N, C-alpha and C positions, 0 to 999 in steps of 0.2 A: 569535363564537368557537364557540358551541355548534353552529352550523350547519356550521362547518368540521370539527369533530370528528365530527359525525354523518355528514357526507359521506365522511370518511376511513374510518369504521367500515363504512359501507355498501359502499364500493368495495373495502375489504379483504375483507369477507365474500363479495362477488361473485367476486373473484379466487381466494379459497380454495375456493370451491365447485366450480371447474372441475376440479381433479384428482380431487375426490371423485366427481363425476359420471362422469368418464372411467375411473375405476378402482374399481368396486364391490368388486373382490377385496380391496381394502385392509381393508375391514370384517372379512372373514373372517380375514385375517391377524392383525388386532388381537385377535380373540376367541380365537385359538389360544393355549394355555398349555402349559408344559413341566413335568412332574413326574417326579422320579427319586428312588428311595429311597437311603439310604446303602449304598454298595457299593464294590468295587474302583474306584479312580479312573479307570483307563483305560476300564473298561466303562461307567462313568457318563458319561464324555465322549462315548463312542460313541453312547450312548442319546440324549444331548442333541442330537448331530448328526442322528440319525435323526428325532427328533421335530420339530426345527426346520427341517430341510432345509438346514442350513448345513454347509458343508465345514469340518471341524476336523482340523488336522494335529497329531499328538501326538508329542512326544519320549518314547519308551518309557523311557529312563533317568530322565527327570524325574518320571514318575508311578509308577515301580516301588515297590511296598510302601506306597503311600498309599491311604487310604480317604476317600471323598467324604462331605460332609455332605448330608443330605437336601434336596431341592429340591421346592417345591410352588408351582404357579401362576405360574411365571416366564413373562414375556411375550416375551422375546427370548433368543437363544442366549447373548449376552453376559451378561445378567442371570443365567441359569441357571449359567453357568460361574463367575461371581463367587461365587454362593452355594455351589456344590459345592466350590470350591477355597479357601474362606475359611480363614484362619489357616495357609496353606501358603506356600511360597516360589514357587509356580507363578505365571507371568505369562502374560497373553493379549496377543498381538501381531497386527496386521493382516498377512495374507499378500499377496503381489504380485497374486494372482488373485482377491482378495475373500474368501479363506478366513480362518479364525482359526487362529493357531499357538500351541500351549501349550508353554512352555519353562520351564526352571529359572531363576528370577530371580537366583540366586547366580552362575550361570555365564555366561548370555548375557542382556544387557539392551539393548545398542545395536543397534537395527534402523533401517532407512530410515524417515524420517518419512512419515506418511500423506499429507502434501502432495505428495510425489513419486509416489505411487501412486494417489491418489484425487482426484476432483473435489471431494467434500465433505470438509471438514476439521473435526473435532470436538475435537481434543485441546487441552489447555491451551495458550494462546498466550502469547507474550512480553508481551502487553498487560495481563495480569492477574497481579499479584504474589500474589494469593490462591490461585492454582492452579486457577481455575475454568475449565470448558469454555465454549465460545461459548454454549451453551444456558443455562448457569447465570449468565452475566453480565447485569447490569441495564443493557444498552445495546444498540443496534442495530449490532453490528460485522459485518464481512464479511471473509472470507479468500479470496484468489485464489491457488490452488495452482500449483505449478510444472508439474503435469501439465496443467492447463488452459492455461497459457501455452505449453506445447509443442504442444498440439493446435491452438491458434490461431496458431502460428508467430510469437509475439511476439518482436521483435528489440530492443525498447527498452521502458523504463518507460511511455512514451506509449502504445505498443501495449497493454500489459497493463492499464493503468488505464481503458481503454474499458469494461471489465466491472465497474468500481467505481461503485456507486451513490452519488450525492451529490458526486462528484469531477469537477471541470472542469479539463482540462489547458490551460495557457496557453502557446502557442507564440510569442506576439507579444512576445517579450522582446528588444528591439532591443539592449540592452546586457548580455545574459547568456544563460544556458542556459534550457532548458525548465523551467517551474515548474507548480504546480497549486494549486488551492484546494479546500477541503472545506467544504461548506455555506456558501459565500460568503466564506471567509477564507483568505488565502494561508497555505501550510504549508511549513515547511522540511523536514519528514520526519524520520524516525529510522531508525537502523540497529541491529538487535538490541535494540530498546527503549531506545536511548540517543540523546541529542540530537546534532545537527550544527550547525555555525556558521550563524547566522541569515542569511536571504536579504537582510535590510536592509543587511548589511555585506559579505556574500559572495554572488557572483552565482548560485551554485547551492547547493541543499540536498543532501539525501541522494541518492546515486547509486551504482549497482552494475551491472555487466554482468549480463544476464539469466541467463547460464549459472551464476551463483553464487547465484541467489535461490531459496530453498526455498519461500517464500510471501510474499505481500503482505498485511499486516493493515491493513484500512481502519478506523480508529478514528474513529467519528462522534461529534461533540460535543467540547467543550473537555476537555482532560486535563491540568490543572495538577498533579494528584497524581502522574502518571507522569513528566511531562517538565518541570515547572516553568513558566516563562514562555513566551510565544509560541505556545502551542497554543490558538488562539482559537476555531476551529470544528471542529477535528479534525486528524488527521494520518494519514500512511501510514507504517507501520513495515515496513522491509525486513528480512526474516529470512534470513540466509545458510545455505547447506547445511552439514550436519554429517556426520561419519563414522559408519559402522555396521560391525557385525561381518560383514555379508554381503559375500563376495568378489564384486566386480563391476567390470568394465571396459567402458565404453561409449564409442564414438566416433561423431561425427556430422559431416556436411558440409552446407552451405547455399549456395544460389545464388539469384539472382533476375534480373529484367529489367534491372536497373541494373548488372550485372556483378559482383555480390557473389561473393566466394570466401572462405568462412569454415569453419574446422574447429575442433572441440571434442573434448577427451578428458577423461573423468571416470573416475578409477581409485579404488577403495575396497576396504577389507578389513581383517581382523583381523591384528595383528602378533604375537600370542602364542597358544599352544595353548588357554589358558583363554578366549580371545576377550574379554578385559576391556579390551584396548588395541586401538584401531582408528585407521586413518589414511585420509585422503582427499586427492587432488590433482586440481584442475580447471584445465585450461589451454585458452585460446581465442586464436585469431589469425584476423583477417579484415579484408578491405578491399573496398570497392565502387568502381567506376570513377567514378560520379557519383550524384547524387540526381535526383528527377524534375523539379527546377527547373534542372538544368544546373550546379549547384554541385558542389564536390568531394564524393566519396562518403564514406560513413561508414567509419571504421576502429575496430577494437577489439582490445585485447590484454589478456589476463588470466592471472595465475598465482595460485591460491588453495589453499595447503596447509593442512591442519588435522589435529590430533591429539586423540584422546579417550580418557579412561579412564572406564569405567562398570562398576560392580558394585553389589551390593545396598547401597543407602544413599549411594552416591557417584557423582556425574556431573561430571567435570571436562573442560573443552574449551578448547583454545587454537587460534586460527586466525589466518591472515594473508591479506591481499588486496593484490595489486599489480596495478594496472590503468591502462590508458591508453585514453581514448575520444576520438575525433576525429569531429566531425559537421559536415557542410556546413551552410550557412545554410538555415534552414527557408524554403522557397519562399514568396514573399509577393506580394500585389497591392497597388496603391495606388488609393485612391478619388478619383475626380474631384470637385472641389468644385462643378462645374457640373452634372453629371448625378447625383451621389451614387451612382454605380455604378463598379465597377472599370474602369480604362482598358482599352480593347480592344487588347491586345498579346499576343504569344506568350510565355506564362509558363513554357514549357519551357526558356527561356534565362534567364540571370541578368538581373534588371531593371537593376541598377547594378553596373558593374564586371565582372570576369572570373570564371572558375570557382573559383579558389583562394581561397575565403573560408570561414570557419567558426570553430568553437570547439574547443579542446583542453583536456581535463581529465585530470590525472594524480593518482592516489590511492594512498596507502600506508595500510594499516589493520591493526591488531593487536587481537584480541579475546581476553578471558579470561572464562570463565563457569564457576563452580563452585557446585554444589548438594550440600550435605552434610547428611544426617540426623544430628542430634546425639543425639536420643533418639526414641522412638516417637511423641512429641508435639511435637517441635521440629525445625525445619529452618533451616539457615543458607544464604543465597544471597549470593555475591559476584560482581560483574561489573565489568569494566574495559575501556576502549577507548581506543586512541590512533589518531588519524587525521591525516594530512597531505594536503593537497589543493592543487594548483597549477592555475590557470586562465589561459588566454590566449584572448582573442577578437580575431580579425582579420577585419574585414568593413567594408563601406561601410554605415553605419546611417542610414536615412532618418528624420529626426525630424519633418518636417512637409511637407505638400503646399502649396507657395507659390501655385500658380495652376493653372487648368484646362488649360494648354498642356503640362503634364508636368514642370514645374519643382519639384524637391524641395530641401529643406535637408538636405544629406548630411554626415555626419562620417566621416572616415577615420582617426580616432584609435585606436580599439581599447581593450581592457581587459586589465590584468594584475593578478592577485591571488594571494596565498599565504595559506593558513590552516592552523593547528595546533589540535587540540582534544584534551583529555584528560578522560575521564569515569570516575568510580567510583560504583557504586551497590551498596549492601549492606543487607540486612535479615534479621531473624530472624522466622520465622513459627511460631506455636504453635497447637495445636488441642486441645480437651478437651471433654468432655460433662458436663452436670449433668442427670440424669434424661433427659427427652426433648429437651433443648436442646443443640445443638452450637455451640461457640464457636470462632472463628478470629480470631487477633489477630496483627498484625505491626507492627514498628517498624523504621525504617531511616533512612539518610541518603544524600544524593546530592551529588556534587561534579562540577561541569562548568566547565572553563576553556577559553577559546579566545583565540587572537590572530590577527588578520587584518592583513596588510600589503598595501597597494594601491599600484600604480604608475600614474602618469598619462602620457599620450603626450608625447614630446618634440616631435613634429610632428603635423600632420593635424587641423586645426580643422574648423569647419563652413563650408560654402560652397554656393551654389546650383548645381544641376546638372539639366539637362533630359534625362530618360532616354529621351525620344522622339527628340530630335535628336542625343543623345550629345554635347552641348556644354555648357560648355567641357570641356577635358580634365581628367579626374579627377586629383587629387593622389595620389601613391603611398601605399599603406597604410603606416601607421607600424609599425615593428618595434623601436623602442627606447623605453624608459620611464625615468622618474625617480621617486623616492619621492613619494607623494601624501599618504597618511595611514596611521597605525597605530591599531588599536583592540584593546585587551585587555579581556576581560570574564570574570567568574566568577559562578557561581551555587552557593550552598550551601543545601541544603534538608534539613530533617528532616521525617519524615512518619509517620503512623500510620493503620492501618485496622482496623476491627472488623466482623466478619461473624458474625451470630447467626442460627441456623436452628432452627426447631421445626416439626414436622409438615410442612406444605407451604409454609411461609413463610420467606423469607430476607430479612434486613435488613442493609444495608451502610452504614457511615458512615466517612468518612476526612477527614483534614486535613493540609495541608502548610504549613510556614512556610519562606519562601524569602527569602534575602538576595542581592541582585545588586549587584556592583561593576563599574564600567567606568572605563577611562582611555583617553584618545585624544590623539593628537598629529598636528597638521596641519603639513606641512613648509613650505608657501609663506609662512605668516606666523609660523611657529615658535610656535604657540599649543598649549596643552595644557589638558585638562579632566578632572576626576575627578568621578564621581557614585556615589551609593549609594542603593539602594531596598530596602524590606522589604515583604513582602506575606504575608498568611495566607489560604489558599484552602481551603474545605471541598468535599465532595461527598457525595451521599446516593443510595442506590438500594434498590429492593425487587423481589423476584421471588416470585410466588405460583404454585405448580404446581396448575393447575385439575384436571388428571388426568395420567396417564403420558405424554401426548402434547401437551398444551397448557399453556403457562405465560404469565402476564401479568407485565409489568415496568413500572417507573417509575423515572425518574432525575432528579436535580437536580444539575447539574455546572457548575463555574465555571472560567473561564480569565482570564488577565490578561497584560498586556504592560507592562513598566516603561517609563516615558517620562522622558527626561532633557533634552528640548528646552525652550526658553523662547520666549515670544513677543517681539515687537519691543520691548516695555517691560522685557524681562529677567525677566518673571515665569514661574515654572515651570508647565508644562502638566501636566494630570492624567494619571495612568495610565489605560490602556484596559482595560476588563473586559468579559467576556461571561458570560451565564447561559443555560444550555440546560435547558429543561423538556421531558421526553419520556415518553410512555406508549406501550405497544405489546404485541404478542402474538408468541410464538414457538411454532411447531408442528413436531412430528416426524411425518412421513407415510411411508407405504409401509414399515412395519417399521423405522422410524428410518433409512431410506435417503435421505430428503430433509428438509432444514431450511428452514423459512419464517420470515422476520422481517418484521414489519409494524409501523410506528410513526408516531405524530404527534409533531411537535416544534415548539418555539418557541425560537429562538435570538436573544437580544437583546444588543446591544452598547451600552455606556454612552456612548461618545463616539468620535470618530475625528479624527485629525490631518489637516490640509490646508494648502496654501500660503496665506499671507496675501495677499489681492488688492492690498492697499495697500503691502505690503513683501514681495515674493516670496522674499526670502532667509530669511524667518522663517515659522513655522507658527502656526496657531490651532487651537483645539479646536472642532469642529463636532458636530452631532448624529450619534449612532451609527445603525447600520442594524439592521433587524429582518427576520428570516427565519422564516416560518411555512410548514409543509407536511407532507407525509407521505412516508415512505420504505419501499419494499417490495423485498425481495430473496428469491430462492429458489435453492437450490443442492442438487444431489443426483443420484442415479442411481435413479429410481423403478422401473425395470424392468431386467433383465439386458441389458447392452450399451447402454442409453440413458442419456445424461447431459443435464442441463438446468441452465443458469445464466441467471437473469433478474433484472433490476433496473429499478425505476422510481422516480424521485424528483421530486416536484412541490414547488417552493418559491416562495412569493410574497414578494418582497423590497420593502422600503420603508425610508424614513428616519423616525426617531422624530418629528422635527418638520420642517415645510417649510423650504426654504432657497432663498435667492436664487441659489445656484450651480446649482440644478436638483435634481430629486427622483427621478431614476431611478438605481437601482444598476447600475453598468456591468459589462460582461463576465460577467454571470451569467444564463444561460438559466433560464427558469422550469421547464422539463421536461428531464430527462436520462434516457435509457433504453437498455437493451441486452437482447438475447435471443440466447443461443447454445445450440445443441443438437447432439448428435452421436449416431450409432448405429453400433455395431460388431457384426459377425456372423461367427461361425466357419464357414468354408467346409469346411475339413478340419482335422485335428489340428494341422497346421503352418501353415495359412493363415487369416488373419482380415482382413476388409475392412470399410470403413466410410465414412460421409459425415458432414460437419459443416457447419453454416451458422450465421451470426450476422448480426444487424442491430443497428446502433449509431447513435444519433441524439440530437439535442437541439433545442430550440426556438431561435428567434432571440434576440439579446441586444443591448442598447444599447451604443454605443461612447462615448457622452458622457452626462453627467448630465442634459442637457436633452432627450435622446432624439432629437437631430436626425439622427443617422446610426445605422444598425442593421446588424448582421451577420445574414443570413437563416438560417433553420433548416437543419439538415444531417441527412443520413441516408446510411448506407453499408451495403452488404451484402457479406459475404465468404463464400466457400465453400471447403471442404477435402475432399480424398479421401485416405483412409488405406489402407495395405496393409501387413500384417505377414506375412512368410514366413520361418519358422524364426527366425533371429536378426537378420533384416533388417527395418527399419522404413522406410517411404516415406510422405511427406506432401507432397502437391501442393496448393497453395492459389492462389486467385484473389482479389485484393483489389479492393474497389469494383467488384463484378461489373457494375453498370449504368453505370459510368463517369460518375457524377454529380459535378458541380463543387460542392465544399463549401468553406466558409470557417470559420476558427476564431474564437473570441471574441477581442476586442482592444479597446484603448482609444485606438488611433491610426489615423487615416485613411491614414497613410503606410505602415503595416505591418499588412496584413490577411493572416494566415496562410492558405495554400492547403491544402486537403485533397488527398490522393494520388489520382492517376488510376488507372484499371484497370491492374493488372499482376499477374504471377505470382511465386510463391515455391516453391522445391523444397527439401525437407529429406530426407536419407537418413542413417539410423543403423544401427550394427551392434554387437551384444552379443558382445564377444570372450570374456567370462567371466560 
């Protein structure tokens, strides 16, 4: 163990040394300090701007008649402004061009989130109820901003998650939509910090059109405190866009090699003179002719209105999302049992059946989010969410390769499901100081209820089919369903967290008590079952600020998943639990323009459920899995115009004890990495041009526990060229520049996802206002 930690620290030190060698000017920047005596507030802010070299925009009405407090030895413009404006209603907001904007907090508070204007996101995220920034949290989190997604021309969550360290996207879902895992465990995802129906009963988890996503928060390690059960290795939290007081109308159009025609309009602005009420409407409509495997093209429709009231002490938001997403079958290959290689066929055409196959997801969602300062030391937060989702899968699903002559076992049945979920999360957060010690405490409750209704196909069972000879004739795809099962579940949780900080040390402790109830009804045998489970889960964390730019952290976090299954003897199977131990460093570089996270982790699972080989209708509890490794990510803009986002995660997977079923963890590559960088340069006052490039890859992964079949390693290079002229933005990208044949992780030799070939994408945007 010590050798692994030593190796991790040495490799981290090597990686961190690179930017320091390449940028000696950083040292000079860190030594510069800002000092301004007490004076007229406007003049003080102008002196801070001059000494720091930072552009500061000042609302003259906001600073009129105010006197600044003295500032001595401040290291950054933000720190100097905070000291000078302390005990006033002035607020500092990020400007669109990297400047700082000083405004009157009583009048104007709602501005565009930094995730829409910056690659590096530092603000408090939905993932922390304590109101901590990413630097202050005792965990290795990562935020993927909507600006980064726009630069990379992300069209789907699958595209965007390529830049997420420790996340593996699984396209090999024969009976459902795309899913993903975090540090080796499947995740349902969350939307605005609230749970979605579990993927064990509903075929897709959290999903949103990209146009409505403000940021993706990759929460690494189990998070039972935030989400209750099912967050075993981490999750991805989708945060939707919010209104601001800034008047803005932006339209964009996209097309690509596959005949995509897509348009998006984003309109935003204040509704009253005081600019305390703002509204936003986002609309998208698009359709492609086909995908690269010859299946039906993707379609997407979105209407997302939202309304916000924000003034000093109050922030209330209500939003709605109406979306319809249709995706063609993810193109796939089949593995020959004779050669253990993909069959040599033309994969630009459907392998089984015709073009019109795919999945359709309709979503209706309403969110409420209210934050109210009760006093100077207490804040109330209330969140609520209602979601309805309908899914229909209509495709020929290959469940097995029967022989080397191309014969598959194919189902034409399909899937139909409907899910409702309702979530309420509310807490009170207080803070006070005793001498040099600062205390933050919160207490709250969470309620989550979901009901899933599933239909089974009336026709379309499994039958052999030879995709090479195209015989026998395929049965028609089923389009009618009858009731299969209903599953209702509720989670009721109460939780508390305590954060104590003194000098450079912060300690966090939390606990959640969760009660889960489920009831199910199976239609074919008219059977019903009710279950109840209770669990108490703690977590602990610590952050130590070594200096103004470096902090060390450690965390011990737990996850659990309630189990209501029984073995063949009718005995209940144990719940599954995970424990994540993690230590790491966080660094602010280049005058806080770049954030580095580096950590070593050990994620242990108590047990896992698997089919009983003697009675496949039942399950047994087998040994859990263990993941040990290190996680490195860096995000920021170290130089004007230059952006860098890089991740590298190395994980060694194993089972706690050897098993006769095999000892290789499936569909989990040891190494996952990405590196994206872009540079923009102003040619004239109206014209700016730039280039971006990214490399995304992973090592090979086993397809079965005996490691008899493996998916090879994959790597893809994308490039983009940007041009802004006045109010027009143009982005031309080439995906998979070297046209490499890649395959995705899978557990089935009959369904090996194919990576995209080389093709182009074009995006054009216009700022109407």
